[in-house]
N, CA, C and O atoms as CSV, one atom per row, in Angstrom:
chain,resi,resn,atom,element,x,y,z
A,1,PRO,N,N,-29.652,4.606,20.409
A,1,PRO,CA,C,-28.371,3.668,20.636
A,1,PRO,C,C,-27.585,4.383,19.336
A,1,PRO,O,O,-28.076,5.080,18.448
A,2,ALA,N,N,-25.991,3.904,19.564
A,2,ALA,CA,C,-25.371,4.463,18.118
A,2,ALA,C,C,-25.140,4.019,17.427
A,2,ALA,O,O,-25.055,2.818,17.683
A,3,PRO,N,N,-24.850,4.344,16.125
A,3,PRO,CA,C,-25.251,3.663,14.965
A,3,PRO,C,C,-24.619,1.886,15.012
A,3,PRO,O,O,-24.104,1.338,15.987
A,4,PRO,N,N,-24.798,1.452,14.023
A,4,PRO,CA,C,-24.235,0.430,13.721
A,4,PRO,C,C,-22.776,0.030,13.606
A,4,PRO,O,O,-22.216,0.848,12.876
A,5,GLU,N,N,-22.052,-0.776,13.979
A,5,GLU,CA,C,-20.407,-1.233,13.986
A,5,GLU,C,C,-20.303,-0.710,12.804
A,5,GLU,O,O,-20.886,-1.034,11.769
A,6,GLY,N,N,-19.423,0.238,13.020
A,6,GLY,CA,C,-18.749,0.396,11.588
A,6,GLY,C,C,-19.131,1.395,10.124
A,6,GLY,O,O,-18.583,1.666,9.055
A,7,ALA,N,N,-20.653,1.781,10.970
A,7,ALA,CA,C,-21.195,2.711,10.410
A,7,ALA,C,C,-20.174,4.401,10.795
A,7,ALA,O,O,-19.561,4.624,11.839
A,8,SER,N,N,-20.298,5.373,9.540
A,8,SER,CA,C,-20.004,6.240,9.911
A,8,SER,C,C,-20.453,7.283,10.499
A,8,SER,O,O,-21.666,7.411,10.332
A,9,MET,N,N,-19.889,8.226,11.230
A,9,MET,CA,C,-20.286,9.326,12.564
A,9,MET,C,C,-20.377,10.058,12.576
A,9,MET,O,O,-21.026,10.754,13.358
A,10,GLY,N,N,-19.100,10.617,10.740
A,10,GLY,CA,C,-18.781,11.958,10.811
A,10,GLY,C,C,-17.265,12.312,11.370
A,10,GLY,O,O,-16.531,11.470,11.888
A,11,ALA,N,N,-16.969,13.517,11.203
A,11,ALA,CA,C,-16.095,13.840,11.892
A,11,ALA,C,C,-16.351,14.182,13.814
A,11,ALA,O,O,-17.416,14.492,14.347
A,12,PRO,N,N,-14.834,13.968,14.575
A,12,PRO,CA,C,-14.914,13.868,15.956
A,12,PRO,C,C,-14.875,15.069,16.293
A,12,PRO,O,O,-14.050,15.821,15.773
A,13,ILE,N,N,-15.762,15.506,17.238
A,13,ILE,CA,C,-15.841,16.896,18.245
A,13,ILE,C,C,-14.894,17.087,19.394
A,13,ILE,O,O,-14.798,16.482,20.462
A,14,GLU,N,N,-14.171,18.167,18.850
A,14,GLU,CA,C,-13.560,18.303,19.635
A,14,GLU,C,C,-13.506,19.432,20.410
A,14,GLU,O,O,-13.091,20.573,20.206
A,15,LEU,N,N,-14.275,18.585,21.825
A,15,LEU,CA,C,-14.601,19.760,23.098
A,15,LEU,C,C,-14.574,18.290,24.147
A,15,LEU,O,O,-14.658,17.088,23.896
A,16,PRO,N,N,-14.396,19.171,25.549
A,16,PRO,CA,C,-14.491,17.567,26.561
A,16,PRO,C,C,-15.955,17.424,26.402
A,16,PRO,O,O,-16.760,17.982,25.656
A,17,SER,N,N,-16.068,16.533,27.298
A,17,SER,CA,C,-17.596,15.582,27.205
A,17,SER,C,C,-17.320,14.838,28.396
A,17,SER,O,O,-16.200,14.358,28.571
A,18,LEU,N,N,-18.691,14.635,29.635
A,18,LEU,CA,C,-18.473,13.717,30.511
A,18,LEU,C,C,-20.135,13.319,29.925
A,18,LEU,O,O,-21.071,14.066,29.640
A,19,HIS,N,N,-20.017,11.896,29.899
A,19,HIS,CA,C,-20.882,11.223,29.471
A,19,HIS,C,C,-21.817,9.939,30.421
A,19,HIS,O,O,-22.012,9.009,29.637
A,20,PHE,N,N,-22.130,9.773,31.130
A,20,PHE,CA,C,-22.617,8.792,32.005
A,20,PHE,C,C,-23.260,8.014,31.524
A,20,PHE,O,O,-23.757,8.334,30.444
A,21,PHE,N,N,-23.511,6.873,31.978
A,21,PHE,CA,C,-24.212,5.455,31.568
A,21,PHE,C,C,-24.354,4.722,32.346
A,21,PHE,O,O,-23.737,4.791,33.409
A,22,SER,N,N,-25.430,3.543,32.003
A,22,SER,CA,C,-25.232,2.760,33.357
A,22,SER,C,C,-25.557,1.005,32.513
A,22,SER,O,O,-26.466,0.938,31.685
A,23,GLN,N,N,-24.758,-0.211,32.838
A,23,GLN,CA,C,-24.933,-1.329,32.628
A,23,GLN,C,C,-26.156,-1.919,32.746
A,23,GLN,O,O,-26.385,-3.003,32.211
A,24,ALA,N,N,-27.341,-1.053,33.683
A,24,ALA,CA,C,-28.520,-1.497,34.019
A,24,ALA,C,C,-29.758,-0.776,33.115
A,24,ALA,O,O,-30.829,-0.386,33.580
A,25,ASP,N,N,-29.369,-0.710,31.838
A,25,ASP,CA,C,-29.922,0.261,31.357
A,25,ASP,C,C,-30.562,-0.512,29.909
A,25,ASP,O,O,-29.995,-0.919,28.895
A,26,THR,N,N,-32.050,-0.502,30.346
A,26,THR,CA,C,-32.246,-1.353,29.629
A,26,THR,C,C,-33.254,-0.735,28.268
A,26,THR,O,O,-34.242,-1.273,27.768
A,27,CYS,N,N,-32.648,0.478,27.930
A,27,CYS,CA,C,-33.154,1.521,26.743
A,27,CYS,C,C,-32.120,1.458,25.259
A,27,CYS,O,O,-32.358,1.271,24.066
A,28,VAL,N,N,-30.637,1.772,26.228
A,28,VAL,CA,C,-29.452,1.487,25.547
A,28,VAL,C,C,-28.573,1.051,26.013
A,28,VAL,O,O,-28.109,1.408,27.096
A,29,PRO,N,N,-28.097,0.087,25.228
A,29,PRO,CA,C,-26.925,-0.907,25.943
A,29,PRO,C,C,-25.696,-0.046,26.345
A,29,PRO,O,O,-25.436,1.118,26.042
A,30,ALA,N,N,-25.303,-0.557,26.784
A,30,ALA,CA,C,-23.672,0.345,27.538
A,30,ALA,C,C,-22.504,0.062,26.885
A,30,ALA,O,O,-21.399,0.579,27.048
A,31,ALA,N,N,-22.852,-0.829,26.109
A,31,ALA,CA,C,-21.712,-0.589,24.782
A,31,ALA,C,C,-22.146,-0.028,23.722
A,31,ALA,O,O,-21.642,-0.156,22.606
A,32,ASP,N,N,-23.185,0.684,24.025
A,32,ASP,CA,C,-23.473,1.261,22.798
A,32,ASP,C,C,-23.187,2.937,22.900
A,32,ASP,O,O,-22.675,3.666,22.050
A,33,SER,N,N,-23.741,3.301,24.343
A,33,SER,CA,C,-22.830,4.138,24.783
A,33,SER,C,C,-21.672,4.693,25.030
A,33,SER,O,O,-21.477,5.906,25.109
A,34,ARG,N,N,-20.700,3.657,25.188
A,34,ARG,CA,C,-19.801,3.786,25.251
A,34,ARG,C,C,-18.604,4.221,23.739
A,34,ARG,O,O,-17.803,5.139,23.562
A,35,ARG,N,N,-18.968,3.212,23.029
A,35,ARG,CA,C,-18.629,3.931,21.509
A,35,ARG,C,C,-19.086,4.753,20.763
A,35,ARG,O,O,-18.459,5.088,19.758
A,36,LEU,N,N,-20.423,5.338,21.105
A,36,LEU,CA,C,-21.094,6.519,20.796
A,36,LEU,C,C,-20.204,7.981,20.934
A,36,LEU,O,O,-19.921,8.963,20.249
A,37,ALA,N,N,-19.955,7.400,22.371
A,37,ALA,CA,C,-19.113,8.398,22.988
A,37,ALA,C,C,-17.759,8.893,22.352
A,37,ALA,O,O,-17.527,9.872,21.641
A,38,SER,N,N,-16.883,7.826,22.874
A,38,SER,CA,C,-15.570,7.942,22.669
A,38,SER,C,C,-15.295,8.018,21.164
A,38,SER,O,O,-14.401,8.715,20.684
A,39,LYS,N,N,-16.378,7.021,20.248
A,39,LYS,CA,C,-15.742,8.007,18.041
A,39,LYS,C,C,-16.586,8.799,18.639
A,39,LYS,O,O,-17.223,7.921,19.222
A,40,LEU,N,N,-17.309,10.197,19.088
A,40,LEU,CA,C,-17.627,11.216,18.748
A,40,LEU,C,C,-16.678,11.859,19.278
A,40,LEU,O,O,-16.348,12.909,18.728
A,41,PHE,N,N,-16.062,11.483,20.329
A,41,PHE,CA,C,-15.459,12.585,21.597
A,41,PHE,C,C,-14.076,12.023,22.265
A,41,PHE,O,O,-13.667,12.023,23.426
A,42,PRO,N,N,-13.339,11.375,20.594
A,42,PRO,CA,C,-11.732,10.641,21.073
A,42,PRO,C,C,-11.042,11.260,21.738
A,42,PRO,O,O,-10.818,10.622,22.767
A,43,ARG,N,N,-10.461,12.365,21.729
A,43,ARG,CA,C,-9.635,13.091,22.684
A,43,ARG,C,C,-9.627,13.708,23.796
A,43,ARG,O,O,-8.597,14.057,24.373
A,44,TYR,N,N,-11.442,14.012,24.432
A,44,TYR,CA,C,-11.876,14.706,25.289
A,44,TYR,C,C,-12.591,13.978,26.462
A,44,TYR,O,O,-12.619,14.453,27.598
A,45,CYS,N,N,-13.227,12.676,26.086
A,45,CYS,CA,C,-14.412,12.066,26.289
A,45,CYS,C,C,-13.976,11.356,27.744
A,45,CYS,O,O,-13.110,10.531,28.035
A,46,THR,N,N,-14.920,12.022,28.462
A,46,THR,CA,C,-14.549,11.319,29.913
A,46,THR,C,C,-16.057,9.899,30.152
A,46,THR,O,O,-17.191,10.178,29.764
A,47,ILE,N,N,-15.806,8.772,30.687
A,47,ILE,CA,C,-17.221,7.939,31.023
A,47,ILE,C,C,-17.137,8.046,32.524
A,47,ILE,O,O,-16.149,8.127,33.253
A,48,VAL,N,N,-18.175,8.028,32.747
A,48,VAL,CA,C,-18.207,7.390,33.915
A,48,VAL,C,C,-19.618,6.490,34.038
A,48,VAL,O,O,-20.651,7.036,33.650
A,49,GLU,N,N,-19.695,4.974,34.626
A,49,GLU,CA,C,-20.468,4.449,35.095
A,49,GLU,C,C,-21.738,4.471,36.466
A,49,GLU,O,O,-21.175,4.338,37.552
A,50,HIS,N,N,-22.607,4.550,36.535
A,50,HIS,CA,C,-22.916,4.281,37.638
A,50,HIS,C,C,-24.488,3.413,36.999
A,50,HIS,O,O,-25.020,3.032,35.957
A,51,ASP,N,N,-24.710,3.479,38.677
A,51,ASP,CA,C,-26.018,1.812,38.415
A,51,ASP,C,C,-27.786,2.086,38.532
A,51,ASP,O,O,-28.686,1.370,38.970
A,52,GLY,N,N,-27.787,3.466,37.922
A,52,GLY,CA,C,-29.111,4.310,37.843
A,52,GLY,C,C,-30.170,3.861,36.381
A,52,GLY,O,O,-31.052,4.586,35.922
A,53,GLY,N,N,-29.820,2.634,35.916
A,53,GLY,CA,C,-30.379,2.324,34.158
A,53,GLY,C,C,-30.578,3.497,33.282
A,53,GLY,O,O,-29.671,4.328,33.292
A,54,HIS,N,N,-31.348,3.661,32.714
A,54,HIS,CA,C,-31.787,5.107,32.120
A,54,HIS,C,C,-32.609,6.412,32.511
A,54,HIS,O,O,-33.398,7.057,31.820
A,55,ALA,N,N,-32.124,6.643,34.035
A,55,ALA,CA,C,-32.209,7.541,34.367
A,55,ALA,C,C,-30.580,8.482,34.978
A,55,ALA,O,O,-29.599,7.900,35.443
A,56,PRO,N,N,-30.747,10.438,34.744
A,56,PRO,CA,C,-30.071,10.457,35.101
A,56,PRO,C,C,-29.050,9.742,36.534
A,56,PRO,O,O,-29.695,8.992,37.266
A,57,PRO,N,N,-27.864,9.915,36.832
A,57,PRO,CA,C,-27.738,9.917,37.697
A,57,PRO,C,C,-27.886,10.606,39.019
A,57,PRO,O,O,-28.074,11.761,38.637
A,58,LEU,N,N,-27.935,10.656,40.801
A,58,LEU,CA,C,-28.521,11.114,40.687
A,58,LEU,C,C,-27.515,11.029,42.600
A,58,LEU,O,O,-27.481,11.779,43.575
A,59,ARG,N,N,-26.932,9.792,42.275
A,59,ARG,CA,C,-25.694,10.085,44.260
A,59,ARG,C,C,-24.690,11.057,43.821
A,59,ARG,O,O,-24.293,11.344,42.692
A,60,ALA,N,N,-24.449,11.391,44.708
A,60,ALA,CA,C,-23.658,12.545,45.379
A,60,ALA,C,C,-22.565,12.437,44.386
A,60,ALA,O,O,-22.420,13.190,43.423
A,61,GLU,N,N,-21.573,11.127,44.799
A,61,GLU,CA,C,-20.684,10.807,43.737
A,61,GLU,C,C,-20.809,11.405,42.407
A,61,GLU,O,O,-19.760,11.957,42.076
A,62,HIS,N,N,-21.734,11.479,41.541
A,62,HIS,CA,C,-21.910,11.308,40.261
A,62,HIS,C,C,-22.552,13.237,40.304
A,62,HIS,O,O,-22.452,13.859,39.246
A,63,VAL,N,N,-23.079,13.882,41.403
A,63,VAL,CA,C,-23.403,14.999,41.332
A,63,VAL,C,C,-21.944,15.639,41.586
A,63,VAL,O,O,-21.430,16.322,40.699
A,64,ARG,N,N,-21.568,15.508,42.285
A,64,ARG,CA,C,-19.598,15.647,42.506
A,64,ARG,C,C,-19.057,16.201,41.427
A,64,ARG,O,O,-18.720,17.375,41.275
A,65,ARG,N,N,-18.961,14.989,40.414
A,65,ARG,CA,C,-17.900,14.447,38.876
A,65,ARG,C,C,-18.759,15.407,38.273
A,65,ARG,O,O,-17.953,16.317,38.078
A,66,PHE,N,N,-20.034,15.885,37.776
A,66,PHE,CA,C,-20.348,16.467,36.698
A,66,PHE,C,C,-19.850,18.145,37.471
A,66,PHE,O,O,-18.947,18.881,37.071
A,67,ALA,N,N,-20.564,18.320,38.379
A,67,ALA,CA,C,-19.986,19.929,39.009
A,67,ALA,C,C,-18.464,19.854,38.579
A,67,ALA,O,O,-18.059,20.534,37.636
A,68,ASP,N,N,-17.723,19.102,39.213
A,68,ASP,CA,C,-16.085,19.317,38.913
A,68,ASP,C,C,-16.486,19.176,37.590
A,68,ASP,O,O,-15.888,20.073,36.996
A,69,PHE,N,N,-17.210,18.512,36.736
A,69,PHE,CA,C,-16.564,18.812,35.477
A,69,PHE,C,C,-16.889,19.885,35.159
A,69,PHE,O,O,-15.956,20.486,34.628
A,70,LEU,N,N,-18.241,20.726,35.258
A,70,LEU,CA,C,-18.351,22.058,35.131
A,70,LEU,C,C,-17.345,22.838,35.474
A,70,LEU,O,O,-16.781,23.525,34.623
A,71,GLN,N,N,-16.989,22.846,36.719
A,71,GLN,CA,C,-16.321,23.809,37.049
A,71,GLN,C,C,-14.376,24.039,36.394
A,71,GLN,O,O,-13.492,24.887,36.275
A,72,GLU,N,N,-14.662,22.673,36.171
A,72,GLU,CA,C,-12.893,22.489,35.498
A,72,GLU,C,C,-12.923,22.994,33.980
A,72,GLU,O,O,-11.830,23.346,33.536
A,73,LEU,N,N,-13.925,23.070,33.203
A,73,LEU,CA,C,-14.327,23.867,31.977
A,73,LEU,C,C,-14.053,25.271,32.752
A,73,LEU,O,O,-12.912,25.733,32.730
A,74,ARG,N,N,-15.078,25.938,33.424
A,74,ARG,CA,C,-15.235,27.034,33.737
A,74,ARG,C,C,-13.794,27.432,33.817
A,74,ARG,O,O,-13.306,27.896,32.786
A,75,GLU,N,N,-13.033,27.324,34.881
A,75,GLU,CA,C,-11.969,27.545,35.307
A,75,GLU,C,C,-10.712,27.999,33.684
A,75,GLU,O,O,-9.950,28.965,33.699
A,76,LYS,N,N,-10.843,27.036,32.526
A,76,LYS,CA,C,-10.191,27.020,31.462
A,76,LYS,C,C,-10.544,28.499,30.654
A,76,LYS,O,O,-9.818,29.370,30.175
A,77,VAL,N,N,-12.066,28.325,30.755
A,77,VAL,CA,C,-12.419,29.507,30.129
A,77,VAL,C,C,-12.505,31.233,30.746
A,77,VAL,O,O,-12.635,32.207,30.004
A,78,TYR,N,N,-12.422,31.280,31.913
A,78,TYR,CA,C,-12.287,31.997,33.384
A,78,TYR,C,C,-11.399,32.021,33.708
A,78,TYR,O,O,-11.558,32.563,34.802
A,79,PRO,N,N,-9.782,31.712,33.551
A,79,PRO,CA,C,-8.642,31.581,34.725
A,79,PRO,C,C,-9.449,32.875,35.978
A,79,PRO,O,O,-10.107,33.915,35.997
A,80,ARG,N,N,-8.662,31.652,37.055
A,80,ARG,CA,C,-8.811,32.355,38.567
A,80,ARG,C,C,-8.313,33.552,38.609
A,80,ARG,O,O,-8.950,34.436,39.182
A,81,ASP,N,N,-6.900,33.862,37.925
A,81,ASP,CA,C,-6.518,35.292,38.139
A,81,ASP,C,C,-7.302,36.853,37.006
A,81,ASP,O,O,-7.066,38.062,37.012
A,82,ARG,N,N,-8.209,36.019,36.222
A,82,ARG,CA,C,-9.313,36.774,35.585
A,82,ARG,C,C,-10.092,37.222,36.385
A,82,ARG,O,O,-10.304,38.406,36.125
A,83,LEU,N,N,-10.711,36.831,37.359
A,83,LEU,CA,C,-11.909,36.724,37.760
A,83,LEU,C,C,-11.523,36.966,39.385
A,83,LEU,O,O,-12.462,37.160,40.157
A,84,GLY,N,N,-10.521,36.957,39.763
A,84,GLY,CA,C,-10.263,37.213,41.366
A,84,GLY,C,C,-10.490,36.311,42.339
A,84,GLY,O,O,-9.960,36.326,43.450
A,85,GLY,N,N,-11.328,35.466,41.910
A,85,GLY,CA,C,-11.486,34.361,42.610
A,85,GLY,C,C,-11.183,32.757,42.102
A,85,GLY,O,O,-10.368,32.539,41.206
A,86,GLY,N,N,-11.805,31.850,42.664
A,86,GLY,CA,C,-11.243,30.702,42.003
A,86,GLY,C,C,-12.838,29.388,41.914
A,86,GLY,O,O,-14.030,29.676,41.809
A,87,LEU,N,N,-12.366,28.381,41.981
A,87,LEU,CA,C,-13.042,27.455,42.070
A,87,LEU,C,C,-13.399,26.780,43.501
A,87,LEU,O,O,-12.716,26.694,44.521
A,88,LEU,N,N,-14.473,26.415,43.266
A,88,LEU,CA,C,-14.904,26.028,44.491
A,88,LEU,C,C,-14.448,25.002,45.602
A,88,LEU,O,O,-15.160,24.020,45.390
A,89,GLU,N,N,-13.747,24.764,46.522
A,89,GLU,CA,C,-13.013,24.372,47.282
A,89,GLU,C,C,-13.124,23.347,48.059
A,89,GLU,O,O,-12.031,23.264,48.618
A,90,VAL,N,N,-14.012,22.247,48.545
A,90,VAL,CA,C,-14.780,21.626,49.661
A,90,VAL,C,C,-12.745,20.551,50.052
A,90,VAL,O,O,-11.759,20.004,49.558
A,91,ALA,N,N,-13.547,21.033,51.441
A,91,ALA,CA,C,-12.235,20.658,52.559
A,91,ALA,C,C,-13.423,19.303,52.779
A,91,ALA,O,O,-14.640,19.196,52.930
A,92,GLU,N,N,-12.135,18.328,52.681
A,92,GLU,CA,C,-11.903,16.317,52.670
A,92,GLU,C,C,-13.433,16.478,53.883
A,92,GLU,O,O,-13.625,17.453,54.609
A,93,GLY,N,N,-13.911,15.819,53.836
A,93,GLY,CA,C,-15.675,15.290,55.223
A,93,GLY,C,C,-15.713,16.711,54.845
A,93,GLY,O,O,-14.771,17.243,55.432
A,94,ALA,N,N,-16.197,17.369,54.315
A,94,ALA,CA,C,-16.728,18.621,54.778
A,94,ALA,C,C,-18.254,18.070,54.089
A,94,ALA,O,O,-18.402,16.954,53.592
A,95,GLU,N,N,-19.316,19.115,54.189
A,95,GLU,CA,C,-20.775,19.210,53.424
A,95,GLU,C,C,-20.296,19.955,52.480
A,95,GLU,O,O,-19.495,20.857,52.726
A,96,ASP,N,N,-20.950,19.532,50.628
A,96,ASP,CA,C,-20.634,20.468,49.274
A,96,ASP,C,C,-21.685,20.650,49.246
A,96,ASP,O,O,-22.527,19.777,49.035
A,97,PRO,N,N,-21.877,21.642,49.418
A,97,PRO,CA,C,-23.128,22.652,49.321
A,97,PRO,C,C,-23.726,22.084,47.205
A,97,PRO,O,O,-24.770,22.276,46.582
A,98,ARG,N,N,-22.666,21.529,46.907
A,98,ARG,CA,C,-23.550,20.943,45.547
A,98,ARG,C,C,-24.346,19.881,45.297
A,98,ARG,O,O,-24.887,19.363,44.319
A,99,VAL,N,N,-24.227,19.630,46.948
A,99,VAL,CA,C,-24.905,18.272,46.823
A,99,VAL,C,C,-26.432,18.730,47.698
A,99,VAL,O,O,-26.534,19.543,48.616
A,100,GLY,N,N,-27.199,18.145,47.243
A,100,GLY,CA,C,-28.286,18.138,47.634
A,100,GLY,C,C,-28.566,17.345,48.915
A,100,GLY,O,O,-27.690,16.480,48.954
A,101,ASP,N,N,-29.530,17.200,50.197
A,101,ASP,CA,C,-30.140,16.440,51.186
A,101,ASP,C,C,-30.457,15.172,50.597
A,101,ASP,O,O,-30.117,14.086,51.066
A,102,GLU,N,N,-31.408,15.430,49.102
A,102,GLU,CA,C,-32.055,13.796,48.626
A,102,GLU,C,C,-30.617,13.688,48.480
A,102,GLU,O,O,-30.307,14.531,49.322
A,103,GLN,N,N,-29.743,13.353,48.119
A,103,GLN,CA,C,-28.464,12.850,46.968
A,103,GLN,C,C,-27.744,12.375,48.190
A,103,GLN,O,O,-26.877,11.509,48.074
A,104,ARG,N,N,-27.957,12.735,49.010
A,104,ARG,CA,C,-26.933,11.938,50.789
A,104,ARG,C,C,-27.049,11.172,50.994
A,104,ARG,O,O,-26.485,10.707,51.985
């Protein structure tokens, strides 16, 4: 859980971050997850809600979001022109190779 409201959490972390949380989480209240993420990563925080409780999200849309986030970071570190290639591009409606059969 997040520290109590008003507690000092130190200096913000200046890194891109992706946070998944669920309103159905019975271990960590969603409000705590949101508050912790937004206070620790105020400038580069992306929050995604899912309905899976206190488990990692496994639905295709969430796996894609996670993979896209990582690829965006990769592109910033290793730009397309330096690698001679680019990010994986999946045509609308096409099968996404980053998503397994059990997630479809």
